Kinemage of the C-alpha trace (Angstrom):
@kinemage 1
@onewidth
@group {chain A} dominant
@subgroup {mainchain}
@vectorlist {calphas} color= white
{ca met a 1} P -3.644 -22.740 -28.667
{ca arg a 2} L -7.326 -23.295 -26.626
{ca ser a 3} L -6.626 -23.784 -22.912
{ca gly a 4} L -9.224 -25.920 -22.210
{ca arg a 5} L -10.738 -23.876 -19.817
{ca lys a 6} L -14.139 -23.664 -19.392
{ca ile a 7} L -16.139 -20.907 -19.695
{ca gly a 8} L -18.975 -19.399 -17.744
{ca ser a 9} L -22.250 -17.927 -19.023
{ca thr a 10} L -21.708 -14.336 -20.366
{ca val a 11} L -24.419 -11.902 -21.230
{ca ser a 12} L -24.097 -9.855 -24.450
{ca asp a 13} L -25.883 -8.161 -27.217
{ca ser a 14} L -26.045 -11.348 -29.063
{ca leu a 15} L -26.913 -13.777 -26.377
{ca asn a 16} L -30.652 -14.920 -26.120
{ca thr a 17} L -31.504 -16.533 -22.936
{ca pro a 18} L -34.020 -19.107 -24.044
{ca glu a 19} L -37.703 -18.742 -21.383
{ca ala a 20} L -38.045 -21.147 -18.492
{ca pro a 21} L -40.948 -23.644 -19.712
{ca gly a 22} L -44.138 -22.541 -18.824
{ca ala a 23} L -43.030 -18.870 -18.011
{ca ala a 24} L -45.315 -15.802 -17.919
{ca arg a 25} L -44.757 -13.586 -21.077
{ca pro a 26} L -44.527 -9.959 -19.972
{ca ala a 27} L -47.575 -7.566 -21.575
{ca pro a 28} L -46.429 -5.797 -24.872
{ca gly a 29} L -43.757 -2.634 -23.866
{ca glu a 30} L -43.301 -4.202 -20.047
{ca gln a 31} L -39.736 -5.013 -18.656
{ca pro a 32} L -39.538 -8.478 -17.447
{ca pro a 33} L -38.281 -8.815 -13.896
{ca his a 34} L -34.959 -9.317 -12.984
{ca ala a 35} L -34.385 -12.034 -10.810
{ca pro a 36} L -30.802 -12.246 -9.220
{ca gly a 37} L -28.082 -15.002 -10.490
{ca val a 38} L -30.860 -15.770 -13.849
{ca pro a 39} L -29.133 -14.378 -17.220
{ca val a 40} L -30.358 -10.948 -18.648
{ca arg a 41} L -32.117 -11.594 -22.027
{ca his a 42} L -30.649 -9.325 -24.509
{ca thr a 43} L -33.167 -8.926 -27.113
{ca arg a 44} L -34.020 -5.289 -27.088
{ca ala a 45} L -35.697 -2.885 -28.890
{ca lys a 46} L -33.506 -0.093 -30.612
{ca gly a 47} L -32.111 2.478 -28.083
{ca glu a 48} L -33.006 0.252 -25.194
{ca pro a 49} L -30.336 0.490 -22.770
{ca arg a 50} L -28.094 -2.441 -22.224
{ca phe a 51} L -28.886 -2.541 -18.145
{ca pro a 52} L -31.911 -0.244 -17.468
{ca asp a 53} L -30.456 -0.063 -14.410
{ca gly a 54} L -27.356 0.260 -14.387
{ca pro a 55} L -24.244 2.461 -15.938
{ca arg a 56} L -25.528 4.450 -19.097
{ca ala a 57} L -23.357 3.540 -22.905
{ca asp a 58} L -22.470 7.489 -22.716
{ca pro a 59} L -23.541 9.044 -19.751
{ca ala a 60} L -21.805 12.437 -20.991
{ca gly a 61} L -23.610 12.023 -24.157
{ca ser a 62} L -22.633 15.026 -26.659
{ca his a 63} L -23.018 17.865 -23.953
{ca phe a 64} L -19.182 18.778 -24.157
{ca glu a 65} L -15.831 18.974 -26.658
{ca arg a 66} L -15.289 16.484 -28.583
{ca arg a 67} L -10.758 16.057 -28.237
{ca ile a 68} L -8.288 13.398 -27.970
{ca arg a 69} L -8.961 10.566 -25.514
{ca ser a 70} L -6.856 8.292 -23.255
{ca phe a 71} L -9.103 5.361 -22.857
{ca gln a 72} L -10.767 3.219 -25.752
{ca pro a 73} L -14.592 1.907 -24.843
{ca arg a 74} L -14.362 -1.966 -25.316
{ca arg a 75} L -17.948 -3.510 -26.164
{ca ser a 76} L -16.821 -7.002 -23.837
{ca arg a 77} L -18.965 -9.787 -23.050
{ca val a 78} L -20.484 -9.629 -19.392
{ca thr a 79} L -21.065 -12.806 -16.996
{ca thr a 80} L -24.076 -13.401 -14.951
{ca gly a 81} L -23.041 -12.450 -11.831
{ca gln a 82} L -21.231 -9.409 -12.935
{ca ala a 83} L -24.939 -8.456 -14.628
{ca asp a 84} L -26.585 -9.412 -12.070
{ca ala a 85} L -24.417 -7.103 -9.827
{ca leu a 86} L -24.812 -4.004 -12.565
{ca gln a 87} L -28.450 -4.788 -11.985
{ca arg a 88} L -28.610 -4.773 -8.300
{ca leu a 89} L -25.955 -2.264 -6.911
{ca trp a 90} L -25.930 0.052 -9.901
{ca pro a 91} L -28.046 2.284 -7.991
{ca lys a 92} L -26.890 2.279 -4.531
{ca trp a 93} L -22.656 2.278 -5.742
{ca gly a 94} L -22.495 3.204 -8.822
{ca leu a 95} L -22.004 6.979 -10.747
{ca asp a 96} L -22.103 8.105 -14.553
{ca ile a 97} L -20.304 10.645 -15.089
{ca asp a 98} L -21.905 12.928 -17.473
{ca gly a 99} L -20.885 16.370 -16.416
{ca gln a 100} L -23.942 17.581 -15.463
{ca arg a 101} L -23.482 18.294 -11.429
{ca val a 102} L -20.706 18.788 -8.877
{ca leu a 103} L -20.577 15.779 -6.571
{ca asp a 104} L -20.925 15.968 -3.050
{ca leu a 105} L -18.144 13.161 -2.100
{ca ala a 106} L -19.689 13.433 1.827
{ca glu a 107} L -23.246 13.085 0.607
{ca leu a 108} L -21.786 9.983 -1.936
{ca phe a 109} L -19.468 7.767 0.958
{ca gly a 110} L -22.251 8.623 3.570
{ca asn a 111} L -19.216 10.157 5.477
{ca thr a 112} L -16.315 12.298 5.646
{ca arg a 113} L -13.345 10.240 5.182
{ca pro a 114} L -10.892 10.969 2.857
{ca val a 115} L -11.461 10.276 -0.842
{ca val a 116} L -8.956 8.478 -3.307
{ca leu a 117} L -9.497 8.801 -7.310
{ca glu a 118} L -8.951 5.816 -9.485
{ca ile a 119} L -8.682 5.994 -12.525
{ca gly a 120} L -8.610 2.838 -14.741
{ca phe a 121} L -9.539 -0.391 -12.504
{ca gly a 122} L -9.195 -3.352 -14.124
{ca met a 123} L -11.130 -6.025 -13.337
{ca gly a 124} L -11.336 -4.176 -9.679
{ca glu a 125} L -9.535 -7.073 -7.416
{ca ala a 126} L -6.519 -4.457 -6.619
{ca thr a 127} L -9.178 -1.882 -6.028
{ca ala a 128} L -11.445 -4.536 -3.743
{ca gln a 129} L -8.610 -5.442 -1.375
{ca met a 130} L -6.748 -1.961 -1.124
{ca ala a 131} L -10.320 -0.895 -0.075
{ca ala a 132} L -10.656 -3.781 2.447
{ca ala a 133} L -7.142 -2.987 4.046
{ca asp a 134} L -7.799 0.530 4.365
{ca pro a 135} L -11.589 0.979 5.536
{ca asp a 136} L -11.275 4.623 6.655
{ca thr a 137} L -10.414 5.652 3.031
{ca asn a 138} L -12.719 5.918 0.510
{ca ile a 139} L -12.036 4.992 -3.183
{ca leu a 140} L -13.595 6.736 -5.980
{ca ala a 141} L -12.597 3.859 -8.653
{ca val a 142} L -13.455 5.258 -12.648
{ca asp a 143} L -13.368 2.903 -15.331
{ca val a 144} L -15.310 2.625 -19.188
{ca his a 145} L -15.360 -1.268 -19.084
{ca thr a 146} L -18.804 -2.695 -18.295
{ca pro a 147} L -17.239 -5.988 -17.370
{ca gly a 148} L -14.773 -4.875 -14.859
{ca gln a 149} L -17.992 -2.231 -13.586
{ca gly a 150} L -19.691 -5.459 -12.539
{ca asn a 151} L -16.679 -7.570 -11.101
{ca leu a 152} L -15.594 -4.807 -9.049
{ca leu a 153} L -19.447 -4.492 -7.789
{ca ser a 154} L -20.078 -8.059 -7.198
{ca leu a 155} L -16.507 -7.905 -5.042
{ca ala a 156} L -17.662 -4.785 -2.955
{ca asp a 157} L -20.374 -6.639 -2.318
{ca arg a 158} L -19.431 -9.930 -1.317
{ca asn a 159} L -16.569 -8.414 1.209
{ca ala a 160} L -19.272 -6.001 2.302
{ca leu a 161} L -16.977 -3.084 1.397
{ca thr a 162} L -18.826 0.130 1.727
{ca asn a 163} L -15.963 2.320 1.044
{ca val a 164} L -16.193 1.890 -2.817
{ca arg a 165} L -18.009 4.042 -5.832
{ca val a 166} L -17.173 2.632 -8.991
{ca gly a 167} L -17.697 5.605 -11.281
{ca asn a 168} L -18.440 5.178 -14.817
{ca gly a 169} L -17.240 7.671 -18.094
{ca asp a 170} L -14.057 9.819 -18.444
{ca ala a 171} L -12.353 10.851 -15.690
{ca ile a 172} L -11.267 14.261 -17.407
{ca ile a 173} L -15.218 15.181 -17.278
{ca leu a 174} L -15.303 14.251 -13.210
{ca leu a 175} L -12.302 16.007 -12.533
{ca arg a 176} L -13.166 19.625 -14.500
{ca glu a 177} L -17.085 19.389 -13.783
{ca met a 178} L -17.701 17.007 -10.931
{ca leu a 179} L -15.318 17.584 -8.251
{ca thr a 180} L -14.524 20.599 -6.088
{ca pro a 181} L -11.026 22.478 -5.405
{ca asp a 182} L -8.756 20.400 -3.098
{ca ser a 183} L -11.346 17.858 -2.558
{ca leu a 184} L -9.584 14.630 -2.906
{ca asp a 185} L -6.475 13.109 -0.911
{ca gly a 186} L -5.001 11.117 -3.402
{ca leu a 187} L -5.013 9.921 -7.068
{ca arg a 188} L -4.164 6.498 -8.191
{ca val a 189} L -3.642 5.388 -12.287
{ca tyr a 190} L -1.793 2.155 -12.592
{ca phe a 191} L -0.923 0.238 -15.921
{ca pro a 192} L -2.727 2.696 -17.998
{ca asp a 193} L -2.898 2.143 -21.645
{ca pro a 194} L 1.305 2.853 -22.995
{ca trp a 195} L -0.146 3.630 -26.284
{ca pro a 196} L 3.314 2.212 -27.340
{ca lys a 197} L 3.206 3.971 -30.457
{ca lys a 198} L 4.826 7.257 -31.081
{ca arg a 199} L 1.684 9.124 -32.929
{ca his a 200} L -0.506 7.575 -30.559
{ca his a 201} L 1.818 9.404 -27.608
{ca lys a 202} L -0.799 12.231 -27.236
{ca arg a 203} L -3.413 10.086 -26.119
{ca arg a 204} L -1.879 9.040 -22.871
{ca leu a 205} L -3.172 9.871 -19.439
{ca ile a 206} L -0.200 11.357 -17.920
{ca gln a 207} L 0.555 14.868 -19.521
{ca pro a 208} L 1.628 18.298 -18.418
{ca glu a 209} L -2.653 19.367 -18.852
{ca phe a 210} L -3.844 16.297 -17.094
{ca leu a 211} L -1.673 16.952 -13.860
{ca thr a 212} L -2.661 20.968 -13.821
{ca leu a 213} L -6.233 20.173 -13.795
{ca ala a 214} L -5.697 17.258 -11.716
{ca ala a 215} L -3.733 19.420 -9.323
{ca thr a 216} L -6.595 21.542 -8.712
{ca arg a 217} L -8.893 18.969 -7.203
{ca leu a 218} L -5.790 17.509 -5.149
{ca arg a 219} L -5.371 19.042 -1.579
{ca pro a 220} L -1.666 20.028 -0.391
{ca gly a 221} L 0.207 16.757 0.489
{ca ala a 222} L -2.621 14.469 -1.355
{ca thr a 223} L -0.266 11.598 -2.919
{ca val a 224} L -0.382 11.021 -6.949
{ca his a 225} L 0.410 6.920 -7.632
{ca cys a 226} L 1.661 5.869 -10.636
{ca ala a 227} L 2.662 2.355 -12.023
{ca thr a 228} L 3.312 0.654 -15.448
{ca asp a 229} L 5.048 -1.706 -16.821
{ca trp a 230} L 6.297 0.245 -19.721
{ca glu a 231} L 9.534 1.426 -19.605
{ca pro a 232} L 9.221 4.608 -22.106
{ca tyr a 233} L 5.806 5.400 -20.380
{ca ala a 234} L 7.249 5.011 -17.021
{ca glu a 235} L 10.263 7.687 -17.827
{ca gln a 236} L 7.720 9.580 -19.783
{ca met a 237} L 5.959 10.081 -16.477
{ca leu a 238} L 8.644 10.838 -14.067
{ca glu a 239} L 9.958 13.360 -16.280
{ca val a 240} L 6.004 15.288 -16.286
{ca leu a 241} L 5.655 14.511 -13.042
{ca thr a 242} L 9.114 16.260 -12.112
{ca ala a 243} L 9.066 18.834 -14.499
{ca his a 244} L 5.655 19.899 -12.962
{ca pro a 245} L 5.538 23.051 -10.319
{ca asp a 246} L 2.548 21.383 -8.383
{ca phe a 247} L 3.993 18.281 -7.602
{ca glu a 248} L 7.210 16.562 -5.837
{ca asn a 249} L 8.785 13.509 -5.877
{ca thr a 250} L 8.575 11.774 -2.320
{ca arg a 251} L 11.712 9.505 -3.617
{ca pro a 252} L 14.983 11.857 -2.246
{ca asp a 253} L 17.110 10.375 -5.477
{ca gly a 254} L 14.184 12.049 -7.656
{ca gly a 255} L 13.901 8.393 -9.298
{ca phe a 256} L 10.851 5.578 -9.004
{ca ala a 257} L 9.640 4.383 -6.020
{ca pro a 258} L 9.645 0.176 -5.008
{ca arg a 259} L 6.726 -0.774 -4.937
{ca pro a 260} L 4.462 -0.101 -1.954
{ca gly a 261} L 2.870 -2.442 0.286
{ca phe a 262} L -0.453 -0.977 0.385
{ca arg a 263} L -0.457 -1.543 -3.640
{ca pro a 264} L -1.275 -5.594 -3.986
{ca leu a 265} L 0.277 -7.265 -7.115
{ca thr a 266} L -2.029 -7.998 -9.718
{ca arg a 267} L -2.440 -11.084 -11.279
{ca phe a 268} L -1.879 -8.898 -14.973
{ca glu a 269} L 1.130 -7.622 -13.142
{ca gly a 270} L 2.877 -11.285 -12.093
{ca gln a 271} L 2.367 -12.276 -15.454
{ca gly a 272} L 4.090 -9.448 -16.418
{ca leu a 273} L 6.485 -10.344 -14.378
{ca asp a 274} L 7.054 -13.483 -15.389
{ca lys a 275} L 7.757 -12.644 -18.760
{ca gly a 276} L 10.499 -10.026 -17.494
{ca his a 277} L 8.476 -6.896 -17.732
{ca val a 278} L 9.962 -3.856 -15.260
{ca val a 279} L 7.613 -2.647 -13.230
{ca asn a 280} L 7.844 1.075 -11.700
{ca asp a 281} L 6.162 2.867 -9.400
{ca leu a 282} L 6.036 7.050 -9.025
{ca leu a 283} L 5.235 8.446 -5.935
{ca phe a 284} L 4.572 12.316 -5.973
{ca arg a 285} L 3.073 14.467 -3.916
{ca arg a 286} L 0.982 17.754 -4.064
{ca val a 287} L 2.786 21.008 -3.405
{ca pro a 288} L 1.276 22.710 -0.116
{ca his a 289} L -0.607 25.885 -2.255
{ca glu a 290} L 2.012 28.386 -0.028
{ca asp a 291} L 5.162 26.891 -0.825
{ca arg a 292} L 5.042 27.366 -4.041
{ca thr a 293} L 7.031 29.906 -6.231
{ca pro a 294} L 5.492 32.598 -7.452
{ca glu a 295} L 5.002 32.847 -11.036
{ca pro a 296} L 6.571 36.069 -12.628
{ca pro a 297} L 3.870 39.032 -13.257
{ca ala a 298} L 2.879 38.589 -17.049
{ca asp a 299} L 4.866 40.627 -20.074
{ca pro a 300} L 1.995 42.694 -21.254
{ca ser a 301} L 3.824 42.918 -24.444
{ca ala a 302} L 3.687 39.218 -24.989
{ca gly a 303} L -0.237 39.167 -25.406
{ca pro a 304} L -2.982 37.712 -24.209
{ca val a 305} L -2.735 34.035 -22.637
{ca ala a 306} L -3.920 30.907 -25.164
{ca gly a 307} L -6.544 29.049 -23.046
{ca gly a 308} L -6.771 30.472 -19.737
{ca ala a 309} L -6.083 29.268 -16.262
{ca leu a 310} L -7.599 26.317 -13.868
{ca pro a 311} L -8.551 27.661 -10.835
{ca arg a 312} L -6.336 26.469 -7.631
């Protein structure tokens, strides 16, 4: 059933906005200038980037191994406002996750305030609200959804939020290749894809291997905050976080936490609650290094350990 809601102008691969009468045509091979608020033309030569000054389609390319990923990039329409934000603000506040350099977070944000990594921010409304409510915390928000990237940049610009940076690409590559040990003060994963089919559970982000990697980048005492409205995934999150030696539950009863006041109630979450969905929050803390129980020495007769250890 159609809602009758008016849909605003969008930018897609198939959209070609007609030129204004009398508009000057650029010389062959020359890119026309982009004016804020004017739709971006997308009659492009093969291989031409969708947004010349914006996020790259595949920033890491083929530099790293192919593996099962927890996300599925979607090609969606981009509104005129989102396209304008991507063109204007990406060079200033955007980051392509290419895995080719180690980030200096103080340089990226222009200050030494604590940095929280948010993986998967949707359209960015909750991220923008949290950034506005806590200007002394920097948020590095990562997603692969182009409309959401543009929307968050637009919200940050509109609300003068200088403590938000938008990352484009695979958060695993960011954690493993581009962040230094103990560089993060928090990790937020809100409503990740639940991959409900059993054969797809291996694609879920919150797994022991991911937590081991994340622990190397989280300073002692840093908080991991997850939320999901998919109850079987919530149970898995609780199980793997509880079992991981680098994290401890902030709840004395070892269960789920009430939604903290700093996490806004999103429109998506509200719609789920109206349908009877149960939303579970998990708040775990990175265990201080010195408090960890030393692992017993390896048994020489057991042979080499597969995979090798990550740095701590």
